[in-house]
C-alpha positions as a printed Julia matrix, in Angstrom:
213×3 Matrix{Float64}:
 -2.16  76.8   127.67
  0.13  75.14  125.16
 -1.25  76.65  122.08
  1.79  78.98  121.48
  4.03  76.0   121.13
  2.11  74.95  117.94
  2.39  78.34  116.19
  5.13  78.02  113.45
  6.32  79.23  110.15
  5.24  77.29  107.04
  7.45  74.75  105.23
  8.45  74.83  101.51
  8.61  71.1   100.72
 10.44  70.31   97.51
 10.3   66.93   95.84
 12.72  66.34   92.94
 13.55  63.23   90.99
 14.32  62.08   87.37
 11.02  61.45   85.47
  9.67  58.02   86.46
 11.11  57.81   89.88
  7.72  58.45   91.51
  7.73  62.02   92.91
  4.36  62.81   91.35
  2.7   59.76   92.86
  4.48  60.58   96.27
  3.28  64.08   96.02
 -0.35  63.06   95.44
 -0.23  60.49   98.27
  1.16  63.12  100.6
 -1.53  65.77   99.69
 -4.14  63.09  100.31
 -2.93  62.13  103.64
 -1.89  65.64  105.04
 -4.55  68.34  104.87
 -2.03  70.96  106.13
  0.04  70.54  102.85
 -1.16  72.26   99.64
  0.42  71.99   96.13
  2.23  74.89   94.66
  0.58  76.05   91.36
  3.25  76.91   88.94
  2.99  79.14   85.83
  3.94  77.39   82.61
  4.22  78.14   78.87
  3.37  74.64   77.9
 -0.1   73.92   76.4
 -2.93  72.69   78.46
 -3.44  68.98   78.47
 -6.81  67.4    78.36
 -8.49  67.41   81.66
 -6.19  70.16   83.14
 -7.75  73.24   84.73
 -6.28  76.78   84.47
 -5.2   78.11   87.83
 -5.75  74.62   89.45
 -3.24  72.49   87.83
 -1.19  75.35   86.41
 -1.36  78.98   85.52
 -1.13  78.78   81.67
  0.6   81.74   80.14
  2.17  82.46   76.84
  5.85  83.36   76.32
  5.1   87.21   76.51
  3.24  86.73   79.71
  5.91  84.53   81.15
  8.52  87.23   80.09
  6.5   89.93   81.9
  6.29  88.06   85.14
 10.09  87.57   85.11
 10.57  91.34   84.43
  8.19  92.21   87.29
 10.11  89.95   89.61
  7.0   87.81   90.33
  8.76  84.42   90.49
 10.54  82.83   93.44
 12.07  80.54   90.82
 11.73  79.56   87.21
 13.47  77.08   84.88
 13.23  75.65   81.35
 11.94  71.99   81.33
 11.65  69.92   78.18
 11.28  72.96   75.99
  8.91  74.92   78.04
  9.32  77.26   81.02
  7.85  76.74   84.61
  7.85  79.21   87.42
  6.69  79.57   90.99
  4.69  82.82   91.69
  6.22  84.68   94.72
  3.14  86.17   96.48
  1.35  82.77   97.47
  4.58  81.36   98.81
  5.21  84.32  101.08
  1.58  84.36  102.26
  1.8   80.65  103.08
  4.96  80.94  105.21
  3.5   83.84  107.06
  0.27  82.02  107.76
  1.98  78.68  108.88
  0.77  76.82  105.88
  3.02  74.16  104.03
  3.48  74.24  100.31
  4.67  71.25   98.21
  6.84  71.87   95.2
  7.34  69.31   92.29
 10.35  71.03   90.69
 13.8   70.03   89.35
 17.3   70.77   90.7
 17.39  74.16   88.78
 14.22  75.32   90.39
 15.45  74.05   93.89
 18.56  76.03   93.71
 16.72  79.21   93.02
 14.24  78.54   95.75
 17.0   77.8    98.31
 18.71  81.09   97.38
 15.54  82.99   97.9
 13.9   81.08  100.84
 16.68  78.89  102.19
 15.73  78.71  105.83
 12.07  77.68  105.05
 13.05  75.09  102.53
 12.97  71.21  103.03
 14.55  69.58   99.92
 13.93  65.82   99.18
 15.5   63.95   96.27
 13.88  60.7    95.17
 16.07  58.07   93.51
 15.04  55.05   91.62
 16.26  51.61   92.84
 18.07  51.15   89.46
 18.28  52.59   86.01
 16.81  49.46   84.66
 13.75  49.95   86.94
 13.48  53.6    86.01
 13.23  52.64   82.29
 10.68  49.9    83.15
  8.52  52.54   85.03
  8.73  54.95   82.21
  7.68  52.22   79.65
  4.87  50.91   81.71
  3.13  54.34   81.56
  2.37  53.6    77.97
  2.28  57.29   77.12
  5.69  58.06   75.68
  7.31  57.02   72.45
 10.76  55.27   72.47
 12.41  58.51   71.42
 10.9   60.26   74.41
 11.8   57.56   76.87
 15.37  57.6    75.47
 15.59  61.41   75.99
 14.24  61.04   79.52
 16.72  58.27   80.37
 19.61  60.37   79.0
 18.45  63.31   81.11
 18.09  61.11   84.26
 21.78  60.62   84.95
 22.52  64.41   84.86
 19.52  65.08   87.02
 20.51  62.43   89.52
 24.08  63.93   89.7
 22.58  66.81   91.7
 21.48  64.56   94.64
 24.12  65.94   97.01
 22.56  69.33   96.89
 19.48  67.98   98.66
 18.89  67.69  102.51
 17.22  64.39  102.2
 17.81  61.5    99.66
 15.38  58.7    99.55
 15.47  55.54   97.4
 11.99  54.59   96.17
 12.04  50.8    96.26
  8.55  50.78   97.83
  6.1   53.52   97.28
  4.24  53.33  100.58
  7.54  53.09  102.46
  8.97  56.11  100.62
  5.72  58.09  101.31
  5.98  57.29  105.03
  9.54  58.53  105.1
  8.47  61.8   103.38
  5.78  62.2   106.01
  8.36  61.53  108.82
 10.67  64.21  107.41
  7.79  66.74  107.27
  6.75  65.93  110.79
 10.25  66.52  112.1
 10.81  69.75  110.21
  7.57  71.09  111.67
  8.91  70.6   115.16
 12.3   72.31  114.62
 12.75  74.96  117.26
 13.7   77.65  114.66
 10.1   77.36  113.03
  8.12  77.29  116.28
  7.67  80.94  116.68
  5.48  80.75  119.79
  8.13  78.95  121.95
  9.88  82.17  123.15
  6.81  83.55  124.56
  5.73  80.21  126.02
  9.04  79.51  127.71
  9.28  83.06  129.19
  5.81  82.62  130.72
  6.68  79.02  131.89
  9.78  79.77  133.87
  9.47  83.55  134.44
 11.55  86.49  133.3
 14.22  86.06  135.89
 15.68  83.02  133.89
């Protein structure tokens, strides 16, 4: 009898942070622990890296193809990042919302602003902060994949990215990865229960108490 109370619109869950603050790891852990969340697959102009699969990791397109998608209005949001462009295709997002599925976005503040403008009521925005700038630099260096020049560039961009934290609904400090993931999961659980997203409640309550009320 209580099935209608579980019907809801999907969520658009945004995770943003400066590079090295842990959002990609948090996203992976959330996806592994919650089968109802799927990752948004962005289109990008950057080259495919070893091991990446087209249409699974990204939709890899050239500049002309990306321009055509912009002209056709195919993106919910798009933004330049580190010399390349990234964009979220519109059709899969709308399908997921309608079907009550949740999509996770690993995008920056520029993409978040555009996504909020287009899909504001369905957006749950979370910004991840590092515990300190020293720790952020340590995490970047511990990857062992970036040159000193790249790390310096990422650190210089970090302060600018962090300055946009007040634009997000939720702000978490990633001192402990497991604890931060637990906090993200708690946010998602609460957002799923919001009255405005539970589209079956009106019918359920009307049947529960009768039309006279």
